[in-house]
Each structure stands twice: as C-alpha cells, then as structure tokens.
N, C-alpha and C positions, 0 to 999 in steps of 0.2 A: 486579890483585887475585887473579885466577884462578891465575896462575902462582905468586904468593906463597903462596896456600893449598896448592897442589899440592906445594910444597917444604916448607912448615912442618909440615903434618899428619904425614907419615911421620917427620919428625925428632922431633916431640913424642911420637908413639906409641913410638918406639924408646927414649926416655928414661923413659917411665913404664911400660914393660913391656907395651905392647899394650893393646887395648881391655878385656880381661878384668881385668887388673891395675888399669888406670885406674878401671874401674867399682867395683872392690872398695875402692880407696882413697877414691873419691868417696863411697861408701856409709858409710865410716868417719867422714867429716865430718858427714853427715846422711843417714840411710837414705831419707828422703822424696825426696831429690834424684835417686835412681835410678829412680823410678817414671815412668810415661808422662807424667803431668801435673805431676810435681814437687811444688812447694809451692803451686801455683796451683789455684783452683777449675776444675772441668771446663769451665764456660762460658768461662773465660778462654782455655783451650787451644784450643778450637774457634774462639773469637773471634779469636785471634791469627792463625790460619791464614787466615781470611777477610780480616781487616783488612790484613795485610801482603801478601796475594795479590790478591784481587779489588779491594779499595779502593785499590790502587796507581793505578787509573785516574784517580781524582780527587785522591788524597793526594800524588802526586808529579808536579806540573805540569811540572817541569824535565825529567822523563823523557818525559812525553807529548809535549812540544814536539819532541823529537828524532824521534819517529815522523812528525811533520808534514813532515819534510824529504825523505822517500823519494820516488822518482820514479814508482812505480806500485803497484797493488794487490798484485802478486806480491812486490814487495820488502817491503811491509808484513807479509805473512804470514811471510816468511822472517825478518824482523827480530823479530817477536813470538816465533817458535819459538826462535831462538837466545837471546833475552833470557830466556825462561822456563828454558832449560837452564842458562844461566850463573847466574841467580838461585837456582835449585834447588841447584846445586853450592855456592854461597856459603853458603846457609842450612844445608845439610847439614854443611859444614865448620865453621860456628860451633858446631854441636851437639857437635862433637868438640873443637875448640879451647877452648871455654868450660870444660867439665869438666876437661880436662887442665891448663889453666892454673890452675884452682882448686886442683888437687892440688899442682902445682909451686910456686905462689905463694899459699899459704893466707891470707896477711895483707898484701896489697899496699897501698901508700900510696894508690893510686887505681885503681879497677877499669878506668877508661878506658885505663890504661897497661899493662894485663896483656899484650896482644898484642905491643906493641913490646918489652916486657921479655923475652918468650919468644923473639922473633926475635933480640934482642941476645945472649941467654944461650946459645942452642942452635946458632946458625948461624955460619959464618965471617964475618969482618968485611965482606968484599967482598959476599957474598951478602946479608947483613943490610942493608947500605947500599942495595943495589939494591931490596930489598923495601920498605924504609922510604921510599925515593924514590918507588916505585910507589904507596904509600899516599898520600903527599902529592900526587902527580899526580891520583889519584882524588878527593881532597878538593878540589883546585883545579878539576877538571872539574865537580864538582857545584856548587861556589860560583859559578863563572862562569855556569853555566846558570841558577841561581837569580837571579843579579843581572840577567841579560838579561831574564828573565821579569818581574822587578820593574820594571825600567826601561821595558820595553815597555808593561806594564800601566798604569804611572803616566802615561806620555806619551800613549798612544792611548786606553786605556779610561777613564781618569779626566779628564785635562786636556782632551783634544780632544773627547771625547764630552759632558762635562758643563759645561766652562767656556769652551772656545774652539773651536767646531766648524770655524772657518776657519783654524786654526793651520797654519803652514807646516811643512815638514820640519825646517827649522832650529830653529824654536821647540820642536817636539817633541823634537829632539835635546838642546836645552838643558835642558828639563824632565827628561828621562830622566837626564842626567848629574848634575843637582842631586840627584835622588832617590837615585841610586846612591851619591853622595858621602855623603849623610846616613845611608844604610843602612850603608855601610862604617864610618863614624865610630861609630855606635851599636853595631854588632857588635864593633868593636875595643875599645870601652870594656867591653863585657860580657866579652870574652876576657881582659881584665886580671884579673878576678876571676870566673872561670867558675863556674856553678852546680855543685853536687856531683852532681846527677842529670841529666846531659846526656841520657840515654836518655828520661827522662820529659818533658824539654823538647821533644825531637824528636817524641815520641809525641803530645804536645798539639798541636803544629803540624800534624802529619800528620792528626790527628783533625779539626781545623778545615778543612783543605783537602779531606779526603775527604767530610765532611758537606756542604760547600759546592758542590763541583764534580763529584762522581761522577755524579749524576743528569743534570746538564746536559750533560756530555761524552758520555754514552751516548745521550741524546736527540738531540744534535747530529749524530750519525752514523746513527741508526737510526729516528728518528721525525720525519717531515716535518710533523706537526701541532704541534710545539713552536713557541712564539712567543718573541719577545725579552722581553716583559714577564713571561712565564712563567718564563724563565730567570733574570731579575733577582730576582724574588720567591722563586724556588727557592733561589738562592744565599743570600739574606737569611735565609730560614726555616731552612736547614740550619745556617748559622753560629750563629744565635741558639739553636737547639735544642741544639747541641753545647756552647755556653757555659753554658746553663742546666743541662744534664746534669752538667757539671763542678761547678757551684755546688751542686747538690743533693747530689752525692756528697761534696763537701767538708763541707757542713753535717751530713750523716749520719755520716761516718766521720773527719772532720778530716784528710783526705788527698786528694790530687789523683789518686791512682792506685787508688782504690776507688770503685765506682759502684753504684747500685741494681741488684740482681739480678746484679751482676758483668758487666753489658753495657757494652762500650766505647761511648763517645759516638757514634761513627759508626753504630752499629747502631740508634740512635734518629734521628740527624740525617739519614742518607740516606733512610730511608722517609718522614720528614716532608718533606724536600726534593722527593722524587719525587711525593708526593701534591700538594704545592703547585704543582709544575710542571704536572702533569696538569690540575688544576682551573683554574688561571689561564689556561693555554693554551686550554682549552675555552671560556673566557669572554671571550677577547680575539680580535681579528681575526687570521685566518691569514696567514702570510707570502705575499708575492706569488708568482705563478707564475714570474716571472723569477728570483727568489731560489731557489725550489725546484729549478729546472732546473740551477742552478749546483751545488747540493750533493747533489741526489737525481736525477741524470740516469740 
C-alpha cells in the first residue's frame, strides 16, 4: 500500500497540474470542500482525528493482535513508531488522492472504485497490475487477521469459557472452524449485493469495537486493579451505549451518520465503558497476586 501510494500520488498530481491546480478545480466543484473542515461540523473533524487515531486501540482488534506477537518491549516501541509513520503517510496520501480523483472522475459509478480507476487510467499496465495486486494482498491480510480473531474468540472466549470449560483443543478447533465457515458464508452473501455505503458500515463496526474494547485494553496493560467482572461489564456497557447512541441519532436525524451534538458514538461509549470498568472493579475482588505477577511484574 505504501509503495502504491508513493507511485500513484506523483502521477495523479502530474495529470491534474499539481496541488494548486487541483485545489482550484476542486473548489469549482464545491468551494466548501477546500476549507479545513470541508462540509463537516468542526466537532466531526476533531472527532475523526481522535477516532481513527487513539480509538484504534480498541477499534482494530486485528491490528492489536499483531502487537502481541513481538518478542520484547523494545520491539513493541519500534513497531508502534513505524506503524504510526506508515499510518500517517497513508492518511496524508488519501487527502491528496481523494480530491484529485474527484476532479478526474467527477461522476463515478461507485466511489469505492475511484482509486482502482485512477491506477488503471494513469499507470502502465504492469505497474497498475502490481499495485492492484498489492491492494488485494492488503485486503486478504486484514480479512485473515479478522477471521483468526473471530475464530479464536468464539472457541476460547465463548465456547470454552461459557459452555464447556473442559473443552479439548480438538473441540475448540472444530468450533472455531464452524464459526469461520458461517462468517465466510454470511459475508459472501453480503458481497453479492454490497451496501452502497461501505465506509459507514466499516465506521459502525469500528465504533462498536472502540466503545467495547478501548477501556479494557488500556486497563489490561496499565491498571493492576482491573478485574475480570469489571472488564465484562465494561464491554457490555460500551457496546450498549454505542448502539443506543446510534438509535438516538437515527430517531433525531433519520440517518446513521448523524448523532446528537455531532459526537461519534465512541466518544460516549468509551467514557461510559471506562466508568463502568472502574466502578465494578472497585466493587469486586481484586485479581490474585499470582495473576498480577504474570502481567505486572
């Protein structure tokens, strides 16, 4: 993805006459699009920065799982630094690719296809093929990480913890595979007739994950006083708050992408989840010293 952006951006700018010309053509479409906040409320702009930045901690469990594979604390710091650099470059690139593609393709059949259209139209066949293959590889990487998280959570966190504490590894493997098969079938059916607003579908999923897991993940690393019951009730409270916030927004504005005060659901769900985690943890027995030594030595 990084290499693809590095190739595509200069090519796009050369075709639209550079940043200044691109900005002028973009303003001709809609002058509001060239301002800092665009057509969004100020609270949305600030909220997006925090949501897609800080809330990645809980909103992207597949990414967090990868940090758990590092061998020591030094590697964690290095991985975090490079991930921030790459993410910043990608987001900066989108801010150029998006307006440029809007200028070159003002009326696309589907906005999700704009970037592949730009790659196909502007680059040599061989280069465009490599970049599109890289995009598919990135998609597959994300999908397999998500599937592993789903299978592991279903087999260990649900089946073993709630229904069969004495489940063998073979039984857990069977449950995980069944869940993965069902998820694959359901997503395949959705892909046959995909929703028109993929971005908002992703945003809603991200909002639920962020509201449910951000507080718990932070406490898991930094607060020895957190308890298992506190974590469970925190996840429930964050999830319910996020869903309720979406429902309130829909009742007020008849839209799933508008909310009271312009606040994204995680901005309500995470504080509620944090408060519940703190209160329940204080009211329930603390973890054993043996457990604390494993995680907070």
